[in-house]
C-alpha positions in Angstrom: 32.5 12.3 0.0 33.5 15.7 -1.2 32.2 19.2 -1.1 31.1 18.5 -5.0 29.6 15.3 -4.6 27.2 16.5 -1.8 26.1 19.5 -3.9 25.4 17.4 -6.5 23.4 15.3 -4.3 21.0 18.1 -3.2 20.4 19.7 -6.3 19.2 15.8 -7.4 16.6 15.5 -4.6 13.2 16.8 -4.3 11.3 16.2 -1.2 7.5 14.5 -1.9 4.3 14.9 0.3 1.3 13.4 -0.5 -1.5 15.6 -0.3 -5.3 14.8 0.1 -8.4 17.6 -0.3 -10.9 15.1 0.4 -11.5 12.4 3.1 -10.7 9.3 2.1 -9.6 11.0 -1.3 -6.9 10.5 -3.8 -3.4 11.3 -2.5 -1.7 14.0 -4.8 2.0 13.9 -5.2 3.6 17.7 -4.5 7.1 19.3 -4.7 7.6 19.9 -0.6 10.1 22.2 -1.1 12.1 23.3 2.5 9.0 23.2 4.3 9.1 21.0 7.4 5.7 19.5 7.2 3.9 16.3 9.0 0.8 14.2 8.2 -2.4 16.0 9.2 -0.8 19.6 8.8 -2.7 21.9 6.4 -0.9 23.2 3.4 -2.0 25.8 0.3 -0.7 24.4 -3.0 -0.6 25.2 -6.4 -2.7 23.0 -8.9 -4.5 23.5 -12.2 -7.2 25.4 -11.5 -5.0 28.0 -8.8 -4.1 27.6 -5.3 -5.8 24.7 -3.4 -6.2 23.5 0.4 -5.4 20.0 1.2 -3.6 18.4 4.2 -0.7 16.6 4.4 -2.0 12.7 4.4 1.4 11.2 3.8 4.8 12.1 5.4 7.7 13.9 3.3 10.2 11.6 1.3 13.4 13.0 -0.2 13.4 11.3 -3.9 16.2 11.3 -6.4 14.8 14.2 -9.0 15.6 11.8 -11.8 12.9 9.5 -10.9 10.2 11.5 -10.6 8.3 11.3 -14.2 6.4 14.6 -14.3 6.8 18.0 -12.9 5.5 18.2 -9.5 3.2 21.2 -8.5 4.7 22.6 -5.3 3.9 23.0 -1.6 2.7 26.8 -1.7 3.4 27.4 1.9 1.6 25.7 5.2 -2.0 26.8 6.3 -2.7 29.8 8.1 -5.6 30.4 10.5 -6.6 32.7 7.7 -6.7 29.9 5.0 -8.5 28.0 7.1 -11.4 30.7 8.1 -11.4 30.9 3.6 -12.1 27.0 3.6 -14.6 27.0 6.6 -16.4 30.3 4.2 -16.1 28.0 1.0 -17.2 25.3 2.8 -20.8 27.4 3.6 -20.9 28.7 0.2 -20.8 25.3 -1.3 -23.7 24.2 0.8 -25.3 27.2 0.1 -25.3 26.7 -3.7 -25.9 23.2 -3.9 -29.2 23.9 -2.1 -29.9 26.6 -4.5 -28.7 25.0 -7.5 -31.5 22.1 -6.4 -34.3 24.9 -6.1 -34.0 26.0 -9.4 -33.8 22.7 -10.8 -36.7 21.5 -9.6 -38.2 25.2 -10.9 -36.8 25.2 -14.2 -37.6 20.8 -14.4 -34.4 20.0 -15.7 -33.9 16.4 -16.0 -30.8 15.9 -13.7 -29.2 14.8 -10.6 -26.5 17.3 -8.8 -24.5 15.8 -6.7 -21.6 18.0 -5.9 -20.7 21.5 -5.6 -17.3 22.4 -5.5 -15.2 25.9 -5.2 -12.3 27.4 -5.8 -9.8 28.6 -2.9 -9.8 31.8 -3.7 -13.9 31.9 -4.2 -13.0 32.7 -8.0 -15.3 29.6 -9.4 -17.7 27.3 -8.5 -18.3 24.0 -10.5 -21.3 22.3 -10.1 -21.1 18.2 -10.9 -24.1 15.9 -11.8 -25.4 13.3 -13.6 -27.9 13.0 -15.7 -29.6 10.1 -19.3 -29.2 13.0 -21.7 -27.7 16.0 -22.6 -29.3 19.0 -20.6 -29.6 22.6 -21.7 -28.8 24.2 -18.9 -28.1 27.8 -19.9 -31.3 29.1 -18.0 -29.6 27.6 -14.5 -26.4 29.2 -15.3 -27.7 32.6 -15.4 -29.4 32.5 -12.3 -26.7 30.7 -10.5 -24.3 33.7 -12.0 -27.2 36.3 -10.8 -26.6 34.7 -6.8 -23.0 34.0 -6.6 -21.7 36.6 -8.8 -18.5 34.4 -9.8 -17.7 32.1 -12.8 -20.0 29.0 -12.9 -18.8 25.6 -14.2 -21.5 23.1 -14.9 -19.8 19.5 -15.4 -21.6 16.5 -16.6 -20.1 13.0 -15.3 -20.7 9.1 -15.3 -22.1 7.5 -12.9 -18.6 5.6 -12.0 -17.2 9.1 -11.6 -20.2 10.5 -9.2 -19.1 7.0 -6.5 -15.5 8.1 -7.4 -15.9 11.9 -6.2 -18.7 11.1 -3.2 -16.9 7.9 -1.9 -18.4 4.9 0.0 -18.4 1.4 1.5 -18.4 -1.6 -1.0 -20.1 -4.9 -0.3 -16.4 -5.9 1.3 -17.0 -3.4 4.1 -13.7 -1.8 2.4 -14.0 2.3 1.4 -14.7 2.0 -2.5 -11.2 1.1 -4.7 -12.4 4.1 -7.0 -11.9 6.8 -4.4 -9.3 5.0 -2.5 -6.5 4.4 -5.4 -8.0 4.0 -8.9 -6.6 6.7 -11.5 -8.8 5.3 -13.9 -11.8 3.2 -14.8 -10.8 -0.3 -16.8 -13.4 -1.7 -19.0 -15.5 -4.4 -16.9 -17.6 -7.1 -18.2 -19.4 -9.9 -17.1 -17.0 -12.3 -18.9 -14.5 -11.4 -16.1 -16.9 -13.0 -13.7 -17.8 -15.9 -15.6 -13.8 -16.9 -15.8 -13.6 -16.4 -11.8 -16.6 -18.6 -11.1 -19.0 -16.2 -9.6 -22.6 -15.8 -9.5 -24.0 -14.1 -12.5 -26.7 -12.5 -10.4 -26.0 -9.1 -11.0 -27.0 -7.7 -6.8 -23.9 -9.9 -6.0 -21.5 -8.3 -8.8 -22.5 -4.7 -8.8 -20.7 -2.2 -7.2 -22.9 0.9 -5.5 -23.0 2.6 -9.0 -25.1 -0.2 -10.3 -22.2 -0.9 -12.9 -20.0 -4.1 -12.9 -18.0 -4.0 -9.7 -14.3 -2.5 -10.2 -12.4 -5.4 -8.5 -13.5 -7.8 -11.4 -10.7 -6.9 -13.6 -7.7 -6.8 -10.9 -7.8 -10.5 -10.8 -8.8 -10.9 -13.9 -5.5 -11.9 -15.7 -4.4 -14.0 -13.1 -7.3 -16.3 -13.6 -6.7 -16.4 -17.7 -3.2 -17.1 -16.9 -4.0 -19.7 -14.6 -6.5 -21.3 -16.9 -4.0 -21.2 -19.5 -1.5 -23.6 -17.4 -4.5 -26.2 -16.6 -5.6 -26.7 -19.7 -1.6 -27.1 -20.7 -1.3 -29.2 -17.7 -4.2 -31.2 -18.9 -2.9 -31.1 -22.6 0.1 -32.5 -21.6 -1.1 -35.6 -19.2 -3.8 -36.6 -21.4 -2.6 -40.6 -22.7 -4.3 -42.8 -25.5 -4.2 -46.2 -24.2 -4.3 -48.9 -26.8 -7.2 -51.7 -25.2 -6.2 -53.5 -28.3 -2.6 -54.2 -27.3 
């Protein structure tokens, strides 16, 4: 390989590293740049909401830049001791914000279930995640939170499946919940899928920790449909009509 070819290879190569923001959370790909990183290293990365604090979950891998379908955010720098202190401070603020918000919800008698609070790495915003069966007027609540924490407040209502995804947990199979381990979106799941697979229709048998039908029912649904079609086709081909009068 001559010098020009070598230079071209370097230009077309990007080093991808997987970063996780929560224990057992989803792994996101980032451009590792020139940093030498190993699994378990704490890093500061660029995100849509500013800088974020995460941990390297998969070792860096050099791939052809043309094979990367989307523009990757970059690893801003390896985390320093100051960054770790800031992250610890953020965790303490999140816990304080959670407890105070719960008190405010009870005082205002709001029909909502708060389950998580997240702080931006720089502390510029607190996001409160909650579920509710109806629309909630939380204007008074936001005013109380702004007065207490003196930062931007965002209230985010999510579905019960998203709550399970964010909180994590263990399914009846004994493994980490699929939604929190690797799923990036929720596909429709119907009772028809359970029928096709010959499963018990007892709600306690086919429901996940979120109370909805288990997402894994959809994983093999296509295979079951194709298998049933093949069996029906074979049965049709093997059917013979016998003339008992001959």
